[in-house]
C-alpha positions, 0 to 999 in steps of 0.5 A: 716474361720469364726471362725478364723475371729471371733477369731481375733475380739475377740482378738481385743476386748480383747487387747482394753479392757486391754489397756484402763483398769485403765485409766481415760478418761476425756472429755474436757469442752465445750468451752465458746462461748462469744458474741465477739466470736460468732460476730467475727465468723459471720463477718469472715464467711460473709467475706469468703462468699463475697471473695468466690463470688469474685473468691478467693480460701480458701487458699488465703482467709486464708492467707490474714486473717492471715496477717491481724491478724499478722499486728494487733498483731504486731501494738498492741505491738509497743511502741510509742516513743512520746505518743500523747498529751492526752487532759485533760477533765475538768468537768463543774461546776455548778454555785452555 
């Protein structure tokens, strides 16, 4: 029985080497972690810990965060029909 098991192992190893022969396996480049991303991760983690202490389950937390992100995304896409009047800033001129 051990010889049969050994034969299967050798066959499996042989099939695996044939399947990957000639293929290039390229690792993905590491993600760029900006200060903004790290800051947002910390804030979301803090929100999760606070909501967990208040009895929220994970699904409710994720649904709420996704709702907020969706509203923010669509709010930024809105085109304002009557843009607010921009105040023109005047530079103070030095007396000469």
